[in-house]
N, C-alpha and C positions, 0 to 999 in steps of 0.2 A: 332309282326314288323317283317317282311321280309327283309331279308337283305342279298338276294341273288347274287344279281349283286357287292354290296360292297365284299361280299366275296369271289366273282370269282376274283373281280381286285387284293383284296389284295392275292392271292395266286399263280397270276402273278408273281407278285413283289419278293414274297418272292421265288419262286420257280426257276426263270428265271435263268440260268448259261451260262456264255459265251462261250459252245460250241454250244449252241442254237443258236446264233445269224451268219446268213448270211453274206458271206463274204462282201457284200457292205452296211449293215448295221455297221461292223467294221469300214471300211475306211470314212463310211461317220462321225463316232462317232470321229475319229484321227483327221478329218477335223475343224468338229467341235469343237475341242480343242483348234486349233492353231489359230481359229479365235473368241475365246472367251479371250484367253490369250491375244491376240493384244488387243480387245477391253476393256482390263483390265489394262493393261499399260497406256494404254490410258489415259484411265478415272481416275486412279489414280494419272493424274497432272490438273485436271481440279479441279474450282476453289470449286465444289460441295462436289467433292471427299475427296478435303483435309478437309473442313468444316466438314464434315460429320465423320471422323477418327481422329479430335482434338475434337471433343464433345463428342464422345468414348471412347478415350482416358482419358480426364476430370475424367471422373465418374465409367470408370472400370481398374479393375488391369490388369496387365500382364497375358496371356492364352501360349497355346500351337500351335496356329492355326494364319497362315501367312496371313497379307495381302500385297498383290501383288503390286512390284514394291517398298517395304519400307521394312525395317528391323523388323519392329513392328509386335508384336502375339500378339493376342486377343481370347477371349474364341471362341469356333467354332459356336456358333451363331452370336456371334458382325463379326467375321471375313466373316461367309457368309454372313450377312447384307453388309459391308462393301465392298467386292468384289462384289456382285451382283449387288451395285449401279453403282460400276466403270466400270463393263462390259456393264450396260445401260445406260451409262451416256453419250455417242453422238449417240445417235442415228443408231447406227452402226452393235450393237449386230443380230446373226442371228435370223430368224422369221420363222414360218412354225407353222405345225399342235401343238397345244397348246400353242403358243404364242412364247416365245425369251427363248430358251429352255436353250443354255448356261447358262446364265446369272443367272439363279436358278439351274437347274440339277448339273454342272461340281463344280459350288461355293458351293453347300452344301454337295458335295461327298466330294471335297478335305479338306473342313475345317474337316470333321469330321475327314479324313485320317491323317489330321495334329496331331489331337489330339491324338487320340487310337493309330498311328502305325499300320505296318504289311498290306497294304493294296496294292496291287501290281498294275499295269497298268491295265491286264485284270479286276480286280476288278472295276475299276474307268468307264473303259467302261460300265461296266454292269449295273453299277449305272445308270452313264446318259442315257442308253438305256432304264432303267425301268422310270425312271423320264417322257420323252419324251413320251413314250408311253401311260402312264398315263393320261400325261398332255392334250395329244393329243385325248384322248378319251371323257376325261370332255368335252372338246370346241365340238366333235362330238355327244354329249349329248345333250347338250343344245343348240348348234347350237349358233349364233350370236345375237340371243335375248336380253337378258343382257347387250350388248354392241351397238347394234344399236338403241333400242327399251327405256332401263330404261340407258343407259349412265355410264354402270360400266365397268371399265377398263378390260381388258384381262390379264396381267402379273399377278396382284395380286389375282385374283381369279382363273384362271387354272394354271399358276405358283408354286402357295403354293403345291398343288396336286403335280408338279410335281417333287419340290422339296421335298417332305415327301418323294416321291416315292423312290427317289434317296439316300436320307438319310437313309430311313430305309435301303434298299439294301445294302450300307456303313456297318451299324452296325450288318446286319445278322440278322434282326428280321424274327419270324416265321410269318404264317398268321395269329393269332390271334392278336398280336401286331400290322401288320401292317394295320388290321382293323381300331385298335385302331387310327393307326398317321391317318390315311387319314380323321377320325371323325375331329381327333386335326386341321388339316387342315382345313378342311371347317369351322369350328369355326373359324379362323382367316380368311379367305378369303376374301379380301377386296381390293377397289382401285376404283377412280372414273375419268370419262373423263374428267370432267372441268378441273383439273390440268396441262392441256398440255397446258392453253390458257398464262400460265405466271410462275415466278419463276421457284423455281430447285424441285420443287416437283415431276415432274412425275420423276426424275430421281430416285428417292426413291421407285418405285414401284416393281422391279423387287429384290432389295437387301430385302424393306419387309418381299416378297414372299419367299425369301432363309432361310431368320432368321425364319419366320416361320413353314417352312419346319423340318428346323435342330432341331428345337424344339419341333415340333409336334412327331420327331420318336426317340427322348432323350427320352420324356415323356413316350412315348409306350414301351420303351424299358426297364422303370422303373416299368413298370405295374400301370401306372399313364392311366385308360381307358377312354373311351368315348361311346358314340352311336354304336349300331353294322350296321346303316341304314342310315349315311350321306347322299346317293343320293336318297335311295327310298322313305325316309320319306314325306308324304304328307304334313305337316304342318312344317315348318322351316326347312326344309331339304335343303340341297343344290340347289337341280335343281329347287324343287319348289319357295324356295326365290327368287332366281336370274333371274327366269322368271316369275316374279308377281304374284307368287301364281298360278300362270294356270298349265295346266297339258300337255302341247305341248311341253314335250321332250321325248327322247327317250332313255329310260335305256338299252335298249337293246345293244345299240350300247357302252354304255361303256364296252364290253364284245365280242362285235364283232369280230371274226377273231385274237383273244390274239394268241401269239405263229403264226401266219401262216403270216397275212398280217402286215406291219412293216410300220409305220410310221417315224421313224427316216431320211432314206434315200430323206424324202421330206424335210426334211429341208431346208431352204436358203441363204445364204451368201448376207448380203447387200453390194449393190458395190456406193449407197448414200445415206449420213450424213442425210437422213429424213425416214419420217412415210411412212411406205410401200403403205400407200393406192395411195400415189404419184408417188410411181416407174412407175407404168404404162406411164401414161402421162409424163414423163423424158424419159422412153424408146420410144415411138412414138416422141417427140421432137430430140430424138439421130436419129431414124430412118431418119426423114424429113429431117436432117443438114446432112445427106450422099447424099441426091437430091438438095439439096439446102443451102448457106450459111447463110439465114437467118438473117442478117443482123438487128439488136436488132432498130435501129433507123427507120427501115422499115416494121416494125411489125406493123400493125393496132390494130389488136386482136387475142388475144387467148381464144378457146372456150372450153373446157373439159366437156365433159359428165361422171358422175360416176354415182354408184351403192348409195344407198339410207346412206347407212355406210361411204362410203367415203367422201360425200359430206358434214354430219354433223361432220366428224373429222378433215379434212383439208381443205373445202372448204368455211372459213371466210374469210371476207377480211381482206387483211393485213395491222395489225399498228404497228409501230415499238415498241414493249416491250423488250421481253426477245432472248436469242437464242433457247430458248425452244421453243417458240410459232414461231419462224422463219421454225426451222426443219420439224414442223408440219403444216404448211404450206402450200397450194400447190401455192397462187399466189407469194409467193416471191421465193419459189425454180426453179420455171417455170422463172420468173426473172432472176435470179444468172443463170439459166445455159445458159441462151441466152445471157446474157454477158460473162459468164466467163468459157464456157462449160466444165462444172464440178460442183456437186453438196456433195462436201467433205466438209473436216475440215477447210481448208482457206476460203471458201465461207460463215460460221456463224460468222466472225467477229464482234465485238461490234460495228465497225466503219460504217460499212458498213448496218446495218439495219436500219438506215435511209437516207442511202444516197439517195439525188435525183433522181438519173439512177434507182435505184431499184426499190424504191416509182413510179415513172413515168410507169415503165413497168409493176412493178405487178399489178395496176389499170385497165390496159389493159388484164388481165387475168379473164377468169367468167369460175366458175362452175354451171355445171348443173345438176339435176337429170333426170336420164335415168332409169324410171321403168321397161325398160327390158333389165339391167341390175344386177337387184335383184335377189339374190337368186344365183349368180355365183357361182363358185367352191371354195370359200375361198381366200386362198390368190393368185389363178390362175386367181383374177379378172381382166377385161378390162377396159380401158379408150377409148374414142373415142375422137381424138383431132382437131380441125379445126384450120389452122393459116390464117389468112388474112392479105395480106400484102397492104401497102399506095397504088400501082401500081396495085390492084385489083385482084391480085392472090392469089387464096386461093388454099392451100396444105391439107390434109386429111390423117391420119394415125390410127391405132389401135394399140396401146401398151398392153402389157403383164409385170406382173413380171416378171424379169429374172432368170433364174434358170430351165425352163423345156430343153424337148429338143430339142426344134427349137432356142435356145436364152441362151444356158447351162453358169454356172460359172464352169470353171475347176479349178483345183489344183495349177496349176502354178496363175489363177487367186485371190485364199485364198491367196498363199505366199507372192504374189506380196503387198497384202492389209496388210498382215500382217506385211512387211516390212516399207508401208508408215505409219502405225499406232502406230509401236515403235521405230519409227525414231530418235525420241526425247527423248526416254526412253532407249534403248539398245542399246552396238556398238555392231560393224558385229558379231563379236563373239558370244556375247551374244544371238543374232537373230539365227545366224546359230548353234548355239544348241540346243535351244527351239525347232526350227523346227524338228530338229532332233531326238529330245526326243518324238516330236509327231507322224512321222514318223512311228517310231519304239513302240508306246504306251505301245501296249500287251507285249511286250518282256521286259519291267521293272518289277522288282520284288520288287518296293519298292517306294511308289508314294514321297516320301521325295527327290526323283533324281529331279521331276520335280518341287519342290518345294525350293529345290535350284537355281535353273534357275531363280525363280521369284522373288528372294530376289535381295536385294539393290547390293547385291556383283557386279551383272553383266547389275547395271543399271549405266547410265552414271551422273557423278558425277555433270554435268552443266544443268542436265536436264531442262527444262524450262516448264511454266503452260500453261497448254491449255488456248488461251486467254477466258475473259470471255463472 
């Protein structure tokens, strides 16, 4: 059995050192930590976050790993499950090569750091980067075929490997142990796109990936072995299985540029509380509104041309169901932007989902597949948007996901977002302390300094639950 690629990827994880990370990678990891904590603390106040925590506390005893925003400590895998779910719970966590990285990499590493102790800020950064780089290369290897053609969901597929790599690095596993951890991760990888259309199920995807990754690394540390060729196996291997048994994946991309080309700085921070294929459309509408007020009553039709994957993921007609579905629906998000000029937390309150104003405007939004947009550069995908007004005016714009050099997201943007996310959870002093800790993350001698800032001691005693 050939397992060259799996072995090389495992060697990268085992051998990676903080000193080898470029300054730009470290800078971005710091910001990612701040954004992840903000999303996780918000998520700790959601109904689904509360239900998950209550369910697990009923069947599991106390542990050493903190559930962020609370005083509860559970086992490391379970804390990663709860925190990962919280981070991904409102469609505001990062997105980039490899999927939603903070929700799987940082949650896994910090849960294990809480349990075992002695993990520094440098260690956390290194583990996060290891997780991102592994998940990104798995995505590069299989492309978007698992998602677009077969309906699998990225966080559960790619994020499980990212979590396993971050956890393995935190535990200091050797090369052979990381190979087995990756095997365990591949065996547990899962996630279905259909869960986006209702209920709370989608919120759990990243948390389950984090749980699986932590368990994978813990088992490997105890000499619980797996196959050495989880990626290369032609029958039942990860790449083959999730590409429909066909060989159109590129194993070379698993290891291309390891240690030289870094995906971590390409991780994007979401400024809209919705699925990322909707973001280019919102950016286009945002640019058009700088030229024209776009009064909602004057909008006759909004036509959006998207790639195939985006149309399948977000182009379905809007029928009022759940907040989850609204956050993943192009028509609703366009309507709410035109009516309220934002797509953030307050735009997804339950009473708005069936508001006649939103329903009427959402019905005027049409998603169209443009084959010319297929195969674009992943998260750099575009959307072409046409707004036709009742007076005959036609306005056109092309939108791209924010975060590129022409439309950057700054550190100030991420900090402002963090303050918005945690306004109902932390007081101003607590916010300032956590921001400062992330700014100097590589200088922390013990991750317990972070955990102390994420516990209930700094939370507002009257913090409200985020609306259903």
